[in-house]
C-alpha positions in Angstrom: 82.6 68.2 120.7 85.1 71.1 120.8 88.6 70.1 119.6 91.1 72.0 121.7 94.1 70.1 120.3 96.9 71.9 118.5 100.4 71.2 117.0 103.5 72.9 118.3 107.1 72.0 117.3 105.8 68.9 115.6 104.3 67.8 118.9 100.6 66.9 119.2 99.2 68.8 122.1 95.9 68.3 123.8 95.2 72.0 124.2 96.4 75.6 123.5 97.7 76.4 126.9 101.3 75.5 128.0 103.2 76.4 131.2 106.2 78.5 130.5 109.5 78.3 132.3 109.3 79.1 136.0 110.4 77.7 139.4 107.0 76.1 139.6 108.3 73.3 137.4 111.0 72.4 139.9 108.4 70.3 141.8 107.2 67.1 140.2 104.0 67.4 142.2 103.4 70.8 140.5 104.0 69.4 137.0 101.6 66.5 137.6 99.0 69.0 138.8 99.6 71.1 135.7 98.9 68.1 133.6 95.8 67.2 135.6 94.5 70.8 135.1 94.9 70.7 131.4 98.3 72.1 130.6 99.3 70.6 127.3 103.1 70.9 127.9 105.5 72.3 130.4 108.8 74.2 129.9 111.2 73.4 132.7 112.9 76.3 134.6 115.9 77.6 132.6 119.4 76.6 133.4 121.5 79.8 133.0 124.6 80.4 131.1 126.4 81.3 134.3 125.8 77.7 135.4 127.6 76.4 132.3 131.3 76.2 131.8 133.2 76.2 128.5 133.6 72.5 127.8 137.0 72.7 126.4 139.2 75.3 124.6 138.7 73.4 121.3 135.0 73.4 121.6 134.9 77.0 122.5 137.2 77.9 119.7 135.0 76.1 117.2 131.6 77.2 118.4 132.0 80.6 120.2 133.1 82.8 117.4 132.0 86.4 118.2 131.7 85.8 122.0 133.6 89.0 122.5 130.2 90.6 121.6 128.9 89.3 125.0 131.6 90.3 127.5 129.1 90.1 130.4 128.4 86.5 129.6 132.0 85.5 129.8 132.9 87.3 133.0 132.1 84.4 135.3 133.2 80.8 134.9 132.2 78.3 137.7 134.6 75.5 138.3 134.0 72.1 136.6 132.7 70.5 139.8 130.0 73.1 140.2 129.3 72.9 136.4 128.9 69.1 136.5 126.8 69.1 139.6 124.4 71.7 138.1 124.1 69.8 134.9 123.5 66.5 136.6 120.8 68.0 138.9 119.0 69.5 136.0 119.2 66.3 133.8 118.1 64.1 136.7 115.0 66.3 137.4 114.2 66.3 133.6 114.2 62.5 133.5 112.1 62.2 136.7 109.5 64.7 135.4 109.5 63.1 132.0 108.7 59.7 133.6 106.0 61.1 135.8 103.7 62.7 133.2 102.4 62.0 129.7 102.5 65.6 128.3 105.6 66.9 126.5 108.4 68.3 128.7 110.7 71.0 127.2 114.1 71.9 128.5 115.3 75.5 128.6 118.7 77.1 128.2 119.2 80.8 129.1 122.2 82.3 127.6 123.9 84.1 124.7 127.1 82.3 123.6 127.6 79.0 121.9 130.4 77.7 124.1 129.2 74.6 126.1 125.7 74.7 124.6 126.2 72.0 122.1 127.3 69.4 124.7 124.5 70.4 127.0 121.9 70.2 124.2 123.0 66.7 123.5 122.7 65.7 127.2 119.2 67.2 127.3 118.2 65.2 124.3 119.6 62.0 125.8 117.8 62.7 129.0 114.5 62.6 127.2 113.4 66.2 126.6 110.7 66.4 124.0 112.0 69.7 122.8 114.5 72.4 123.7 113.8 76.1 124.2 116.7 78.5 123.6 116.0 81.4 125.9 118.3 83.9 124.1 118.4 86.9 126.5 121.1 89.4 125.9 121.3 93.2 126.1 123.2 95.5 123.7 125.3 97.5 126.1 128.5 98.1 124.1 128.1 101.1 121.7 130.9 99.7 119.5 128.9 96.6 118.5 126.3 97.1 115.8 123.0 95.3 116.0 123.8 93.3 112.9 126.7 91.6 114.7 124.5 90.7 117.6 121.9 89.2 115.2 124.7 87.3 113.3 125.9 85.8 116.6 122.3 84.7 117.5 121.8 83.0 114.1 125.2 81.2 114.4 124.4 80.0 117.9 121.0 78.6 116.9 122.5 77.0 113.8 125.2 75.2 115.8 122.6 73.8 118.3 120.3 72.9 115.4 123.0 70.9 113.8 123.7 69.0 117.0 120.3 67.6 118.1 117.3 66.1 116.5 114.7 67.2 118.9 112.6 70.2 118.0 114.1 73.6 118.9 112.2 76.8 119.8 113.9 80.2 120.2 112.5 82.6 122.8 113.1 86.1 121.4 113.4 89.6 122.6 111.3 92.2 120.8 114.3 94.6 120.7 115.5 94.0 117.1 115.6 96.6 114.4 113.7 94.3 112.1 112.1 91.4 113.9 110.6 89.9 110.8 114.0 89.6 109.2 115.5 88.0 112.3 112.5 85.6 112.4 113.1 84.7 108.7 116.8 84.0 109.3 116.0 81.8 112.3 113.3 80.0 110.2 115.9 79.4 107.5 118.3 78.1 110.2 115.8 75.3 110.9 114.1 76.3 114.1 110.8 74.7 114.8 109.2 77.5 116.8 109.5 81.1 117.8 108.4 82.2 121.3 107.3 85.9 121.6 108.7 87.4 123.9 111.3 87.2 126.5 110.7 89.8 129.2 113.3 92.5 130.0 113.7 92.4 133.8 114.7 95.9 134.7 116.7 96.4 137.9 115.6 98.7 140.7 117.6 101.8 141.8 118.1 102.0 145.6 118.9 105.7 146.2 119.5 105.2 149.9 122.1 102.5 149.5 123.3 103.8 146.1 123.0 100.4 144.5 121.2 98.7 141.7 119.3 95.6 142.7 117.4 92.9 140.9 113.6 93.1 140.8 111.1 90.7 139.4 107.6 91.8 138.5 105.0 89.3 137.3 103.6 90.0 133.8 100.5 92.0 133.4 97.7 91.5 130.8 98.5 94.7 129.0 101.9 93.2 128.0 100.0 90.8 125.7 99.4 93.6 123.1 103.0 93.6 121.9 102.9 89.8 121.5 99.7 89.9 119.6 101.0 92.5 117.3 104.1 90.7 116.2 102.5 87.3 116.1 99.8 88.6 113.8 102.5 90.0 111.5 104.7 86.9 111.5 101.9 84.5 111.0 102.1 83.0 107.5 105.5 84.6 106.8 107.6 81.9 108.6 107.3 78.2 108.7 108.1 78.0 112.4 105.3 77.7 114.8 104.6 80.7 116.9 104.0 80.8 120.7 103.0 83.7 122.9 104.4 84.1 126.4 104.0 87.2 128.7 100.6 88.7 129.5 98.5 85.6 129.1 96.2 85.6 132.2 92.7 84.8 131.0 90.7 82.7 128.5 90.2 85.9 126.4 94.0 86.2 126.3 94.4 82.6 125.0 91.7 83.2 122.4 93.3 86.4 121.2 96.7 84.7 120.9 95.3 81.8 118.8 93.4 84.3 116.6 96.6 86.3 116.1 98.3 83.2 114.7 99.9 81.4 117.7 99.9 77.6 117.9 100.0 77.8 121.7 99.9 80.4 124.5 102.1 80.1 127.6 101.2 81.1 131.1 103.2 81.5 134.3 102.4 84.8 136.2 98.7 84.1 136.3 99.4 80.7 137.9 101.6 82.3 140.5 98.8 84.7 141.3 95.8 82.3 141.2 97.3 78.8 141.6 97.8 75.9 139.2 94.0 75.2 139.2 93.6 78.5 137.3 94.7 76.5 134.2 91.5 74.4 134.3 89.3 77.5 134.8 90.8 79.2 131.8 90.5 76.2 129.5 86.9 75.7 130.6 86.1 79.3 129.7 87.9 78.9 126.4 85.7 75.9 125.5 82.5 77.7 126.6 83.4 80.7 124.4 84.1 78.5 121.4 80.8 76.7 121.9 78.9 80.0 122.1 80.6 81.3 119.0 80.3 78.0 117.1 84.0 77.3 116.7 84.6 73.5 116.4 88.4 73.6 116.8 91.4 75.6 117.7 92.7 75.1 114.2 89.6 76.7 112.8 90.2 80.0 114.5 94.0 80.2 114.3 95.2 83.3 112.4 91.7 84.8 112.1 93.0 88.1 113.3 96.4 87.9 111.7 97.7 90.7 109.4 97.2 88.5 106.4 93.6 87.6 107.3 92.0 90.9 108.3 90.4 93.0 105.5 92.2 96.2 106.6 95.9 95.6 107.7 96.5 99.2 108.5 96.2 98.6 112.3 99.5 96.8 112.0 101.2 99.6 110.1 102.1 103.3 110.3 98.5 104.3 109.5 97.3 103.0 112.8 99.6 105.5 114.6 97.8 108.4 113.0 94.3 106.9 113.5 95.1 106.2 117.2 96.3 109.7 117.9 93.5 111.4 116.0 90.8 109.3 117.7 91.9 110.3 121.2 90.0 113.2 122.6 91.6 115.0 125.6 89.1 115.3 128.4 89.2 118.8 129.8 88.5 119.3 133.5 85.0 120.7 134.2 84.9 124.5 134.8 84.1 125.4 138.3 
């Protein structure tokens, strides 16, 4: 009997495939179907920082040191009625979903500053969330602010939230750090339970007819998985926090690669949008078949098998691979006429 169970954030999960944050989770019917198809946990759609208001001047003063580093994040403050309505709607949905399924349900916050987050984290915990995912998405756009300051603000934010709630916390990271292993180590030291690799950079489209810059959302592609595999394999064994891969997970092979790189779980959304929620069951069935064919008894047995610390030659994760890759490529010349 193949054991697909795994541990993530201290939670016992029935399998290695979670559903990452997306609008699909805004329907209780969808979440129930995700559970029926084998999803081991679901991250609810994120509530964005623009939907949060600074709780009070005192709270903001105590917790938002360095928020001048994120001027874009502070440029819009909804009124308190809108804030409360948004929070109550989110918490009500969280409680209803939590009462409708047996798999863990994770709440998600998308933002960059600490103001208002502590109170909301407490409310999410009280509403019954099994864990909290901090979706820390911010872009360095001010040339006066060094990367070290942005990293310092991130660590302070996470530390403040960690000190406030008892439920497990995962941090969803961007790959755009000067030294990702160092940031991961600092977050690990701050007490996070998991690291999610990676947040996707949604790049706007340029409309040359209207001379405007407009939002554009593209679903993830399987080739995006390579970046996640690379850093997961490097971080595995170097941090205590569990690792999760999100972005580019479309098939059973992608799930298996993620686990072998060192991830505790893989997360899927785009493939579900493309193929339907039932795609979860098909992927997990193929994972189990592959494990049977290759005589793996459990997910735990294969975890980290292709991590940097496990492979005989770690050079593919280092500078040497750059040289090997370029030298192994042969330019195909067009045939002479």
